[in-house]
C-alpha positions in Angstrom: 0.0 0.0 0.0 2.5 2.6 1.0 5.4 1.2 -1.0 5.3 4.2 -3.3 6.5 6.3 -0.4 10.1 4.9 -0.7 10.9 6.3 -4.2 8.9 9.4 -3.3 11.0 10.0 -0.2 14.2 9.5 -2.3 13.0 12.1 -4.8 12.1 14.6 -2.1 15.4 14.1 -0.4 17.4 14.6 -3.6 15.4 17.8 -4.3 15.9 19.0 -0.7 19.7 18.2 -0.8 20.0 20.1 -4.1 18.2 23.2 -2.8 19.9 23.6 0.6 23.5 23.5 1.7 22.7 21.6 5.0 21.9 17.9 5.2 20.1 18.6 8.5 17.9 21.2 6.9 17.2 18.8 4.0 16.2 16.1 6.4 13.8 18.4 8.2 12.2 19.5 4.9 11.6 15.9 3.9 10.2 15.0 7.4 7.9 18.0 7.3 6.4 16.9 4.0 6.2 13.2 5.0 4.3 13.7 8.2 1.0 13.8 6.3 1.0 10.1 5.6 0.7 8.9 9.2 -1.8 11.6 9.9 -3.9 10.5 7.0 -3.7 6.9 8.1 -4.8 7.9 11.6 -7.8 9.9 10.3 -8.7 7.1 7.9 -8.7 4.6 10.8 -11.0 6.9 12.8 -13.4 7.1 9.9 -13.6 3.4 9.0 -16.8 2.7 10.8 -18.8 5.7 9.6 -20.4 3.9 6.7 -20.8 4.1 3.0 -22.9 7.3 3.0 -19.6 9.4 3.1 -18.2 7.8 -0.1 -20.1 10.2 -2.4 -19.0 13.2 -0.3 -15.4 12.1 -0.5 -15.5 11.4 -4.2 -17.2 14.8 -4.8 -14.5 16.6 -2.7 -11.7 14.7 -4.6 -13.3 15.5 -8.0 -13.8 19.1 -7.1 -10.2 19.5 -6.0 -9.0 17.7 -9.1 -11.1 20.0 -11.3 -9.8 23.1 -9.5 -6.2 22.1 -9.9 -6.7 21.1 -13.5 -8.5 24.3 -14.3 -6.1 26.6 -12.6 -2.9 24.9 -13.9 -4.0 24.0 -17.4 -5.9 27.1 -18.3 -3.7 30.0 -17.1 -6.4 32.6 -17.9 -8.5 31.3 -15.0 -5.8 32.4 -12.6 -6.6 36.0 -13.1 -8.7 37.7 -10.5 -11.4 38.7 -13.0 -12.1 35.0 -13.7 -11.7 33.6 -10.1 -15.5 33.1 -9.9 -15.4 30.8 -12.9 -12.8 28.6 -11.1 -15.0 28.4 -7.9 -18.1 27.6 -10.0 -16.2 24.9 -11.9 -15.0 23.3 -8.7 -18.5 23.4 -7.2 -20.1 21.9 -10.3 -17.5 19.1 -10.4 -18.2 18.3 -6.7 -22.0 18.2 -7.4 -21.6 16.1 -10.5 -19.5 13.4 -9.0 -21.6 13.4 -5.8 -24.8 13.1 -7.8 -23.4 10.3 -10.0 -22.1 8.5 -6.9 -25.6 8.6 -5.3 -27.5 7.6 -8.5 -25.3 4.8 -9.9 -25.3 1.4 -8.2 -22.1 0.4 -6.5 -19.7 -1.7 -8.5 
């Protein structure tokens, strides 16, 4: 499950070593970015018994976040302040679309 963390940590360490002159500082940078994994595992274990009703909400949140990142990175015009409402609306629509599909379609 978490085997991808090994090459990910090596990549992060090589970037940190290349951007700082101190091994200690590089180590702290990598540790600061790696702390989210055990926190995520702990939160996941706390939420295991809540039931399947939260799956559509989680999928909608993930889809909305993905659409926001895609829209803001792939379409640079959306990063301007004049169009920030379009990005927010796109994210909300993505959330609602995936949540609606998750509620309507039968589980696989």
